[in-house]
N, CA, C and O atoms as CSV, one atom per row, in Angstrom:
chain,resi,resn,atom,element,x,y,z
A,1,UNK,N,N,-69.980,-47.838,-95.785
A,1,UNK,CA,C,-69.842,-49.517,-96.214
A,1,UNK,C,C,-70.956,-50.335,-94.978
A,1,UNK,O,O,-70.745,-50.618,-93.798
A,2,UNK,N,N,-72.332,-50.568,-95.963
A,2,UNK,CA,C,-73.168,-51.325,-95.443
A,2,UNK,C,C,-72.500,-52.601,-94.472
A,2,UNK,O,O,-71.647,-53.311,-95.005
A,3,UNK,N,N,-72.805,-52.808,-93.395
A,3,UNK,CA,C,-72.677,-54.484,-92.572
A,3,UNK,C,C,-72.849,-55.466,-94.184
A,3,UNK,O,O,-71.867,-55.989,-94.710
A,4,UNK,N,N,-74.131,-55.552,-94.717
A,4,UNK,CA,C,-73.866,-57.033,-95.299
A,4,UNK,C,C,-74.733,-56.161,-96.553
A,4,UNK,O,O,-75.828,-55.635,-96.754
A,5,UNK,N,N,-73.570,-56.387,-97.146
A,5,UNK,CA,C,-73.388,-55.759,-99.076
A,5,UNK,C,C,-73.156,-57.214,-99.938
A,5,UNK,O,O,-72.351,-58.142,-99.844
A,6,UNK,N,N,-73.777,-57.043,-100.419
A,6,UNK,CA,C,-73.847,-58.253,-101.899
A,6,UNK,C,C,-72.297,-58.189,-101.956
A,6,UNK,O,O,-71.634,-57.277,-101.462
A,7,UNK,N,N,-71.746,-59.375,-102.687
A,7,UNK,CA,C,-70.685,-59.591,-103.295
A,7,UNK,C,C,-70.387,-60.905,-103.667
A,7,UNK,O,O,-70.536,-61.830,-102.869
A,8,UNK,N,N,-69.835,-61.131,-105.208
A,8,UNK,CA,C,-69.991,-62.134,-105.765
A,8,UNK,C,C,-69.096,-63.332,-104.930
A,8,UNK,O,O,-69.365,-64.533,-104.943
A,9,UNK,N,N,-67.880,-62.639,-104.151
A,9,UNK,CA,C,-67.406,-63.844,-103.453
A,9,UNK,C,C,-67.983,-64.298,-102.214
A,9,UNK,O,O,-67.505,-65.314,-101.709
A,10,UNK,N,N,-69.008,-63.661,-101.603
A,10,UNK,CA,C,-70.083,-63.906,-100.678
A,10,UNK,C,C,-71.092,-65.300,-101.251
A,10,UNK,O,O,-71.491,-66.312,-100.675
A,11,UNK,N,N,-71.228,-64.874,-102.401
A,11,UNK,CA,C,-72.489,-65.642,-103.193
A,11,UNK,C,C,-71.598,-66.960,-103.432
A,11,UNK,O,O,-72.058,-68.045,-103.079
A,12,UNK,N,N,-70.444,-66.883,-103.973
A,12,UNK,CA,C,-69.402,-68.038,-104.607
A,12,UNK,C,C,-69.478,-68.949,-103.229
A,12,UNK,O,O,-69.814,-70.125,-103.375
A,13,UNK,N,N,-69.196,-68.489,-101.956
A,13,UNK,CA,C,-68.867,-69.510,-100.725
A,13,UNK,C,C,-70.650,-69.457,-100.340
A,13,UNK,O,O,-70.924,-70.120,-99.340
A,14,UNK,N,N,-71.492,-68.965,-100.813
A,14,UNK,CA,C,-72.602,-69.778,-100.303
A,14,UNK,C,C,-72.936,-71.023,-101.347
A,14,UNK,O,O,-73.138,-72.226,-101.177
A,15,UNK,N,N,-72.899,-70.167,-102.497
A,15,UNK,CA,C,-72.780,-71.598,-103.901
A,15,UNK,C,C,-72.025,-72.812,-103.444
A,15,UNK,O,O,-72.561,-73.919,-103.404
A,16,UNK,N,N,-70.851,-72.611,-103.120
A,16,UNK,CA,C,-70.287,-73.843,-102.296
A,16,UNK,C,C,-70.682,-74.571,-101.314
A,16,UNK,O,O,-70.456,-75.781,-101.317
A,17,UNK,N,N,-71.400,-73.908,-100.213
A,17,UNK,CA,C,-71.919,-74.375,-99.127
A,17,UNK,C,C,-73.136,-75.507,-99.886
A,17,UNK,O,O,-73.270,-76.688,-99.567
A,18,UNK,N,N,-73.833,-74.865,-100.813
A,18,UNK,CA,C,-74.964,-75.945,-101.120
A,18,UNK,C,C,-74.626,-76.849,-102.374
A,18,UNK,O,O,-75.267,-77.759,-102.901
A,19,UNK,N,N,-73.657,-76.405,-102.607
A,19,UNK,CA,C,-73.145,-78.029,-103.532
A,19,UNK,C,C,-72.583,-78.705,-102.720
A,19,UNK,O,O,-72.636,-79.907,-102.981
A,20,UNK,N,N,-71.894,-78.361,-101.555
A,20,UNK,CA,C,-71.412,-79.312,-100.615
A,20,UNK,C,C,-72.943,-80.167,-99.725
A,20,UNK,O,O,-72.885,-81.259,-99.160
A,21,UNK,N,N,-74.258,-79.229,-99.851
A,21,UNK,CA,C,-74.920,-79.790,-99.141
A,21,UNK,C,C,-75.675,-81.031,-100.478
A,21,UNK,O,O,-76.635,-81.734,-100.165
A,22,UNK,N,N,-75.207,-81.081,-101.530
A,22,UNK,CA,C,-75.884,-81.629,-102.129
A,22,UNK,C,C,-74.993,-83.091,-102.187
A,22,UNK,O,O,-75.409,-84.240,-102.336
A,23,UNK,N,N,-73.341,-82.485,-101.977
A,23,UNK,CA,C,-72.731,-83.861,-102.090
A,23,UNK,C,C,-73.021,-84.867,-100.989
A,23,UNK,O,O,-73.116,-86.088,-101.108
A,24,UNK,N,N,-73.162,-84.012,-99.729
A,24,UNK,CA,C,-73.760,-84.772,-98.458
A,24,UNK,C,C,-74.553,-85.463,-99.061
A,24,UNK,O,O,-74.417,-86.685,-99.008
A,25,UNK,N,N,-75.542,-84.919,-99.761
A,25,UNK,CA,C,-77.074,-86.100,-99.666
A,25,UNK,C,C,-76.648,-87.227,-100.841
A,25,UNK,O,O,-77.073,-88.357,-101.083
A,26,UNK,N,N,-75.823,-86.562,-101.330
A,26,UNK,CA,C,-75.764,-87.912,-102.726
A,26,UNK,C,C,-74.696,-89.049,-101.881
A,26,UNK,O,O,-74.624,-90.272,-101.993
A,27,UNK,N,N,-73.970,-88.153,-101.062
A,27,UNK,CA,C,-72.940,-89.698,-100.163
A,27,UNK,C,C,-73.871,-90.196,-99.206
A,27,UNK,O,O,-73.241,-91.035,-98.562
A,28,UNK,N,N,-74.859,-90.136,-98.836
A,28,UNK,CA,C,-76.071,-90.595,-98.259
A,28,UNK,C,C,-76.724,-91.359,-99.049
A,28,UNK,O,O,-77.249,-92.333,-98.509
A,29,UNK,N,N,-76.880,-91.222,-100.285
A,29,UNK,CA,C,-77.545,-92.140,-101.038
A,29,UNK,C,C,-77.094,-93.010,-101.745
A,29,UNK,O,O,-77.626,-93.828,-102.496
A,30,UNK,N,N,-75.622,-92.705,-101.349
A,30,UNK,CA,C,-74.642,-93.695,-102.118
A,30,UNK,C,C,-74.430,-95.286,-101.826
A,30,UNK,O,O,-74.081,-96.225,-102.541
A,31,UNK,N,N,-74.945,-95.118,-99.899
A,31,UNK,CA,C,-74.764,-96.068,-99.033
A,31,UNK,C,C,-73.330,-96.529,-98.771
A,31,UNK,O,O,-73.057,-97.726,-98.679
A,32,UNK,N,N,-72.375,-95.513,-98.648
A,32,UNK,CA,C,-71.021,-96.159,-98.095
A,32,UNK,C,C,-70.517,-96.210,-99.686
A,32,UNK,O,O,-69.809,-97.190,-99.922
A,33,UNK,N,N,-70.745,-95.378,-100.741
A,33,UNK,CA,C,-70.398,-95.726,-101.878
A,33,UNK,C,C,-70.543,-97.209,-102.306
A,33,UNK,O,O,-69.700,-97.890,-102.890
A,34,UNK,N,N,-71.906,-97.608,-101.856
A,34,UNK,CA,C,-72.144,-99.396,-103.010
A,34,UNK,C,C,-73.051,-98.773,-103.866
A,34,UNK,O,O,-73.245,-99.483,-104.852
A,35,UNK,N,N,-73.657,-97.780,-103.886
A,35,UNK,CA,C,-74.042,-97.535,-105.125
A,35,UNK,C,C,-73.335,-96.316,-105.789
A,35,UNK,O,O,-73.461,-95.125,-105.503
A,36,UNK,N,N,-72.303,-97.094,-107.063
A,36,UNK,CA,C,-71.289,-95.863,-107.237
A,36,UNK,C,C,-71.617,-94.937,-108.063
A,36,UNK,O,O,-70.781,-94.080,-108.352
A,37,UNK,N,N,-72.940,-94.911,-108.634
A,37,UNK,CA,C,-73.509,-93.291,-109.265
A,37,UNK,C,C,-73.508,-92.667,-108.535
A,37,UNK,O,O,-72.742,-91.703,-108.542
A,38,UNK,N,N,-74.693,-92.988,-107.157
A,38,UNK,CA,C,-74.228,-91.594,-106.010
A,38,UNK,C,C,-73.385,-91.326,-105.755
A,38,UNK,O,O,-73.178,-90.114,-105.697
A,39,UNK,N,N,-72.453,-92.137,-105.467
A,39,UNK,CA,C,-70.815,-91.834,-105.051
A,39,UNK,C,C,-70.014,-91.585,-105.971
A,39,UNK,O,O,-68.870,-91.514,-105.523
A,40,UNK,N,N,-70.059,-91.450,-106.837
A,40,UNK,CA,C,-69.528,-90.801,-107.979
A,40,UNK,C,C,-70.344,-89.457,-107.902
A,40,UNK,O,O,-69.897,-88.804,-106.959
A,41,UNK,N,N,-71.192,-88.913,-108.425
A,41,UNK,CA,C,-72.073,-87.580,-108.129
A,41,UNK,C,C,-71.633,-86.804,-107.023
A,41,UNK,O,O,-71.569,-85.576,-107.065
A,42,UNK,N,N,-71.245,-87.681,-105.762
A,42,UNK,CA,C,-70.858,-86.780,-104.791
A,42,UNK,C,C,-69.496,-86.319,-104.792
A,42,UNK,O,O,-69.008,-85.227,-104.502
A,43,UNK,N,N,-69.093,-87.192,-105.110
A,43,UNK,CA,C,-67.368,-86.747,-105.542
A,43,UNK,C,C,-67.151,-85.825,-106.232
A,43,UNK,O,O,-66.253,-85.053,-105.896
A,44,UNK,N,N,-67.923,-85.586,-107.467
A,44,UNK,CA,C,-67.932,-83.968,-108.355
A,44,UNK,C,C,-68.778,-83.670,-107.916
A,44,UNK,O,O,-69.630,-84.233,-108.604
A,45,UNK,N,N,-69.345,-83.061,-107.085
A,45,UNK,CA,C,-70.305,-81.751,-105.831
A,45,UNK,C,C,-69.384,-82.000,-105.210
A,45,UNK,O,O,-69.019,-80.827,-105.133
A,46,UNK,N,N,-68.552,-82.587,-104.600
A,46,UNK,CA,C,-67.040,-81.655,-103.503
A,46,UNK,C,C,-66.327,-80.917,-104.603
A,46,UNK,O,O,-66.306,-79.688,-104.676
A,47,UNK,N,N,-65.685,-81.815,-105.542
A,47,UNK,CA,C,-65.019,-81.330,-106.637
A,47,UNK,C,C,-65.578,-79.421,-107.224
A,47,UNK,O,O,-65.001,-78.343,-107.365
A,48,UNK,N,N,-67.077,-79.983,-107.406
A,48,UNK,CA,C,-67.143,-78.244,-107.735
A,48,UNK,C,C,-67.618,-77.375,-106.826
A,48,UNK,O,O,-67.939,-76.286,-107.303
A,49,UNK,N,N,-67.798,-77.538,-105.409
A,49,UNK,CA,C,-67.909,-76.669,-104.191
A,49,UNK,C,C,-66.359,-76.179,-103.936
A,49,UNK,O,O,-66.179,-75.018,-103.568
A,50,UNK,N,N,-65.322,-76.994,-104.117
A,50,UNK,CA,C,-63.871,-76.581,-103.713
A,50,UNK,C,C,-63.737,-75.917,-104.886
A,50,UNK,O,O,-62.950,-74.998,-104.659
A,51,UNK,N,N,-64.119,-75.885,-106.140
A,51,UNK,CA,C,-63.724,-75.103,-107.301
A,51,UNK,C,C,-64.639,-73.756,-106.893
A,51,UNK,O,O,-64.148,-72.653,-107.132
A,52,UNK,N,N,-65.444,-73.808,-106.521
A,52,UNK,CA,C,-66.215,-72.427,-106.259
A,52,UNK,C,C,-65.522,-71.804,-105.056
A,52,UNK,O,O,-65.290,-70.636,-104.744
A,53,UNK,N,N,-65.319,-72.754,-104.596
A,53,UNK,CA,C,-64.655,-72.136,-103.116
A,53,UNK,C,C,-63.494,-71.371,-103.080
A,53,UNK,O,O,-63.326,-70.496,-102.231
A,54,UNK,N,N,-62.360,-71.746,-104.286
A,54,UNK,CA,C,-61.605,-71.040,-104.938
A,54,UNK,C,C,-61.891,-69.843,-105.691
A,54,UNK,O,O,-61.230,-68.806,-105.634
A,55,UNK,N,N,-62.969,-70.057,-106.437
A,55,UNK,CA,C,-64.025,-68.501,-106.726
A,55,UNK,C,C,-63.797,-67.334,-105.688
A,55,UNK,O,O,-63.179,-66.283,-105.857
A,56,UNK,N,N,-64.445,-67.785,-104.594
A,56,UNK,CA,C,-64.422,-66.811,-103.354
A,56,UNK,C,C,-63.465,-66.298,-102.647
A,56,UNK,O,O,-63.581,-65.286,-101.957
A,57,UNK,N,N,-62.482,-66.952,-102.773
A,57,UNK,CA,C,-61.300,-66.568,-101.967
A,57,UNK,C,C,-60.621,-65.267,-102.788
A,57,UNK,O,O,-60.070,-64.383,-102.132
A,58,UNK,N,N,-60.684,-65.194,-104.212
A,58,UNK,CA,C,-60.200,-64.474,-104.735
A,58,UNK,C,C,-60.744,-63.031,-104.473
A,58,UNK,O,O,-60.369,-62.033,-105.089
A,59,UNK,N,N,-61.717,-63.059,-103.434
A,59,UNK,CA,C,-62.014,-61.777,-102.832
A,59,UNK,C,C,-62.552,-61.415,-101.798
A,59,UNK,O,O,-63.033,-60.367,-101.368
A,60,UNK,N,N,-62.393,-62.537,-101.412
A,60,UNK,CA,C,-62.582,-62.342,-99.705
A,60,UNK,C,C,-60.983,-63.417,-98.914
A,60,UNK,O,O,-60.066,-64.060,-99.425
A,61,UNK,N,N,-61.419,-63.074,-97.406
A,61,UNK,CA,C,-60.575,-63.658,-96.725
A,61,UNK,C,C,-60.457,-65.323,-96.692
A,61,UNK,O,O,-61.587,-65.640,-96.322
A,62,UNK,N,N,-59.715,-66.538,-96.876
A,62,UNK,CA,C,-59.791,-67.682,-96.285
A,62,UNK,C,C,-60.809,-68.062,-96.031
A,62,UNK,O,O,-61.731,-68.583,-96.658
A,63,UNK,N,N,-60.529,-67.629,-94.522
A,63,UNK,CA,C,-61.136,-67.872,-93.188
A,63,UNK,C,C,-62.334,-67.773,-93.456
A,63,UNK,O,O,-63.050,-68.765,-93.325
A,64,UNK,N,N,-62.854,-66.567,-93.895
A,64,UNK,CA,C,-64.221,-66.385,-93.885
A,64,UNK,C,C,-65.204,-67.356,-94.751
A,64,UNK,O,O,-66.198,-68.003,-94.419
A,65,UNK,N,N,-64.429,-67.175,-96.175
A,65,UNK,CA,C,-65.074,-67.886,-96.856
A,65,UNK,C,C,-65.447,-69.351,-96.913
A,65,UNK,O,O,-66.331,-69.742,-97.675
A,66,UNK,N,N,-64.788,-70.151,-96.122
A,66,UNK,CA,C,-64.517,-71.387,-95.424
A,66,UNK,C,C,-65.531,-71.959,-94.838
A,66,UNK,O,O,-66.218,-72.959,-95.046
A,67,UNK,N,N,-65.466,-70.718,-93.682
A,67,UNK,CA,C,-66.334,-70.678,-92.628
A,67,UNK,C,C,-67.825,-70.525,-93.071
A,67,UNK,O,O,-68.749,-71.204,-92.624
A,68,UNK,N,N,-67.951,-69.374,-94.171
A,68,UNK,CA,C,-69.380,-69.628,-95.056
A,68,UNK,C,C,-70.033,-70.617,-95.598
A,68,UNK,O,O,-71.204,-70.985,-95.500
A,69,UNK,N,N,-68.819,-71.136,-96.385
A,69,UNK,CA,C,-69.045,-72.836,-97.059
A,69,UNK,C,C,-69.510,-73.742,-95.939
A,69,UNK,O,O,-70.502,-74.446,-96.128
A,70,UNK,N,N,-68.829,-73.774,-94.725
A,70,UNK,CA,C,-69.171,-74.720,-93.802
A,70,UNK,C,C,-70.511,-74.680,-93.200
A,70,UNK,O,O,-71.197,-75.702,-93.211
A,71,UNK,N,N,-70.979,-73.508,-92.635
A,71,UNK,CA,C,-72.000,-73.284,-92.507
A,71,UNK,C,C,-73.280,-72.958,-93.188
A,71,UNK,O,O,-74.377,-72.677,-92.706
A,72,UNK,N,N,-72.872,-73.065,-94.467
A,72,UNK,CA,C,-74.106,-73.320,-95.012
A,72,UNK,C,C,-74.255,-74.816,-95.437
A,72,UNK,O,O,-75.351,-75.362,-95.311
A,73,UNK,N,N,-73.225,-75.462,-95.914
A,73,UNK,CA,C,-73.278,-77.233,-95.978
A,73,UNK,C,C,-73.665,-77.651,-94.566
A,73,UNK,O,O,-74.585,-78.456,-94.420
A,74,UNK,N,N,-72.925,-77.079,-93.374
A,74,UNK,CA,C,-73.711,-77.801,-92.068
A,74,UNK,C,C,-75.448,-77.638,-91.753
A,74,UNK,O,O,-76.104,-78.376,-91.018
A,75,UNK,N,N,-75.960,-76.443,-92.544
A,75,UNK,CA,C,-77.101,-76.150,-91.981
A,75,UNK,C,C,-78.017,-76.601,-92.790
A,75,UNK,O,O,-79.086,-77.154,-92.530
A,76,UNK,N,N,-77.507,-76.317,-93.850
A,76,UNK,CA,C,-78.582,-76.988,-94.900
A,76,UNK,C,C,-78.547,-78.184,-95.481
A,76,UNK,O,O,-79.177,-78.557,-96.471
A,77,UNK,N,N,-77.351,-79.106,-94.452
A,77,UNK,CA,C,-77.661,-80.473,-94.848
A,77,UNK,C,C,-78.523,-81.005,-93.523
A,77,UNK,O,O,-79.152,-82.063,-93.555
A,78,UNK,N,N,-78.483,-80.315,-92.594
A,78,UNK,CA,C,-79.477,-80.695,-91.354
A,78,UNK,C,C,-80.960,-80.443,-91.994
A,78,UNK,O,O,-81.920,-81.208,-91.905
A,79,UNK,N,N,-80.905,-79.057,-92.725
A,79,UNK,CA,C,-82.485,-79.037,-93.278
A,79,UNK,C,C,-82.974,-79.910,-94.351
A,79,UNK,O,O,-84.161,-80.187,-94.520
A,80,UNK,N,N,-81.917,-80.362,-95.126
A,80,UNK,CA,C,-82.466,-81.322,-96.038
A,80,UNK,C,C,-82.485,-82.418,-95.843
A,80,UNK,O,O,-82.924,-83.059,-96.798
A,81,UNK,N,N,-82.150,-83.083,-94.859
A,81,UNK,CA,C,-81.886,-84.229,-94.111
A,81,UNK,C,C,-83.298,-84.632,-93.265
A,81,UNK,O,O,-83.695,-85.794,-93.179
A,82,UNK,N,N,-84.006,-83.440,-92.640
A,82,UNK,CA,C,-84.868,-83.242,-92.213
A,82,UNK,C,C,-86.195,-83.737,-93.101
A,82,UNK,O,O,-87.068,-84.569,-92.854
A,83,UNK,N,N,-85.928,-82.734,-94.403
A,83,UNK,CA,C,-87.373,-82.603,-95.119
A,83,UNK,C,C,-86.911,-83.525,-96.717
A,83,UNK,O,O,-87.642,-83.325,-97.687
A,84,UNK,N,N,-86.030,-84.229,-96.831
A,84,UNK,CA,C,-86.158,-85.432,-97.990
A,84,UNK,C,C,-85.811,-86.441,-97.234
A,84,UNK,O,O,-86.279,-87.476,-97.707
A,85,UNK,N,N,-84.900,-86.717,-95.789
A,85,UNK,CA,C,-84.657,-88.124,-95.406
A,85,UNK,C,C,-85.446,-88.337,-93.970
A,85,UNK,O,O,-85.633,-89.479,-93.549
A,86,UNK,N,N,-85.807,-87.408,-93.388
A,86,UNK,CA,C,-86.456,-87.364,-92.455
A,86,UNK,C,C,-85.897,-87.700,-91.305
A,86,UNK,O,O,-86.594,-88.172,-90.407
A,87,UNK,N,N,-84.708,-87.532,-91.171
A,87,UNK,CA,C,-83.755,-87.516,-89.992
A,87,UNK,C,C,-84.543,-86.027,-89.149
A,87,UNK,O,O,-85.163,-85.071,-89.614
A,88,UNK,N,N,-84.058,-86.508,-87.371
A,88,UNK,CA,C,-84.519,-85.742,-86.971
A,88,UNK,C,C,-83.421,-85.194,-86.018
A,88,UNK,O,O,-82.537,-85.983,-85.684
A,89,UNK,N,N,-83.386,-83.808,-85.505
A,89,UNK,CA,C,-82.781,-83.158,-84.554
A,89,UNK,C,C,-83.009,-82.675,-83.176
A,89,UNK,O,O,-83.894,-81.854,-82.935
A,90,UNK,N,N,-82.327,-83.105,-82.375
A,90,UNK,CA,C,-82.959,-83.022,-81.141
A,90,UNK,C,C,-82.763,-80.873,-81.240
A,90,UNK,O,O,-82.049,-80.187,-81.972
A,91,UNK,N,N,-83.859,-80.437,-80.039
A,91,UNK,CA,C,-83.422,-79.078,-79.893
A,91,UNK,C,C,-82.492,-78.506,-79.722
A,91,UNK,O,O,-82.052,-77.490,-80.260
A,92,UNK,N,N,-82.132,-79.121,-78.959
A,92,UNK,CA,C,-80.132,-78.856,-78.556
A,92,UNK,C,C,-79.472,-78.278,-79.939
A,92,UNK,O,O,-78.938,-77.178,-80.072
A,93,UNK,N,N,-79.635,-79.249,-80.892
A,93,UNK,CA,C,-79.259,-79.569,-82.235
A,93,UNK,C,C,-79.591,-77.832,-82.801
A,93,UNK,O,O,-78.716,-76.981,-82.644
A,94,UNK,N,N,-80.358,-77.631,-83.171
A,94,UNK,CA,C,-81.147,-76.570,-84.034
A,94,UNK,C,C,-80.739,-75.308,-83.034
A,94,UNK,O,O,-80.847,-74.188,-83.534
A,95,UNK,N,N,-80.324,-75.391,-81.798
A,95,UNK,CA,C,-80.071,-74.072,-81.104
A,95,UNK,C,C,-78.518,-73.967,-81.586
A,95,UNK,O,O,-78.013,-72.891,-81.905
A,96,UNK,N,N,-77.782,-75.276,-81.604
A,96,UNK,CA,C,-76.006,-75.094,-82.094
A,96,UNK,C,C,-75.892,-74.427,-83.945
A,96,UNK,O,O,-75.029,-73.723,-84.469
A,97,UNK,N,N,-77.187,-75.046,-84.521
A,97,UNK,CA,C,-76.887,-74.942,-85.753
A,97,UNK,C,C,-77.050,-72.927,-85.767
A,97,UNK,O,O,-76.380,-72.143,-86.438
A,98,UNK,N,N,-77.896,-72.689,-85.017
A,98,UNK,CA,C,-78.264,-71.308,-85.211
A,98,UNK,C,C,-77.223,-70.391,-84.665
A,98,UNK,O,O,-77.219,-69.258,-85.147
A,99,UNK,N,N,-76.241,-70.703,-83.646
A,99,UNK,CA,C,-75.028,-70.189,-83.028
A,99,UNK,C,C,-74.076,-70.505,-84.259
A,99,UNK,O,O,-73.159,-69.702,-84.429
A,100,UNK,N,N,-74.155,-71.345,-84.952
A,100,UNK,CA,C,-73.014,-71.529,-86.135
A,100,UNK,C,C,-73.460,-70.246,-87.006
A,100,UNK,O,O,-72.802,-69.221,-87.189
A,101,UNK,N,N,-74.713,-70.553,-87.486
A,101,UNK,CA,C,-75.034,-69.554,-88.640
A,101,UNK,C,C,-74.643,-68.259,-88.125
A,101,UNK,O,O,-73.878,-67.537,-88.765
A,102,UNK,N,N,-75.130,-67.920,-86.992
A,102,UNK,CA,C,-74.586,-66.569,-86.262
A,102,UNK,C,C,-73.234,-65.526,-85.611
A,102,UNK,O,O,-73.068,-64.373,-85.214
A,103,UNK,N,N,-72.270,-67.089,-85.861
A,103,UNK,CA,C,-71.188,-66.767,-85.415
A,103,UNK,C,C,-70.318,-66.598,-87.305
A,103,UNK,O,O,-69.261,-65.995,-87.496
A,104,UNK,N,N,-71.043,-67.219,-88.276
A,104,UNK,CA,C,-70.598,-66.748,-89.603
A,104,UNK,C,C,-71.023,-65.680,-90.090
A,104,UNK,O,O,-70.339,-65.053,-90.899
A,105,UNK,N,N,-72.338,-65.229,-89.660
A,105,UNK,CA,C,-72.818,-63.662,-89.909
A,105,UNK,C,C,-71.607,-62.689,-89.562
A,105,UNK,O,O,-71.145,-61.869,-90.355
A,106,UNK,N,N,-71.102,-62.924,-88.088
A,106,UNK,CA,C,-70.461,-62.155,-87.531
A,106,UNK,C,C,-69.085,-62.010,-87.761
A,106,UNK,O,O,-68.424,-60.998,-87.525
A,107,UNK,N,N,-68.456,-63.666,-88.500
A,107,UNK,CA,C,-67.296,-63.311,-88.960
A,107,UNK,C,C,-67.261,-62.622,-90.472
A,107,UNK,O,O,-66.256,-62.247,-91.076
A,108,UNK,N,N,-68.256,-62.581,-90.787
A,108,UNK,CA,C,-68.479,-62.022,-92.054
A,108,UNK,C,C,-68.391,-60.398,-92.392
A,108,UNK,O,O,-68.093,-59.738,-93.388
A,109,UNK,N,N,-68.813,-60.103,-91.016
A,109,UNK,CA,C,-68.599,-58.745,-91.165
A,109,UNK,C,C,-67.415,-58.358,-90.426
A,109,UNK,O,O,-67.363,-57.131,-90.342
A,110,UNK,N,N,-66.366,-58.987,-89.814
A,110,UNK,CA,C,-64.902,-58.542,-89.186
A,110,UNK,C,C,-64.013,-58.036,-90.254
A,110,UNK,O,O,-62.874,-57.656,-89.981
């Protein structure tokens, strides 16, 4: 079996991470939930992310699925924060993100 074979479970976990990124951005736009529409959207997106995670764990270990969701969410939020909100990470932050991403890839092969 190839090390990186496509599976719907992995795709669900990555998609859950992308919904997590959207939830984080909506939460940021809500300004501490002072803007209720953004806050409500954030909650709905988190619920959708966990619904997708529930689908992912049907075909993979919870630890791996949650690690994929987490890494996708962290990496995606950092990139989206930079591109959409002008937030900046120091170089050591980007190194940390790459290490997290690499760790999840290794975990996925375990």
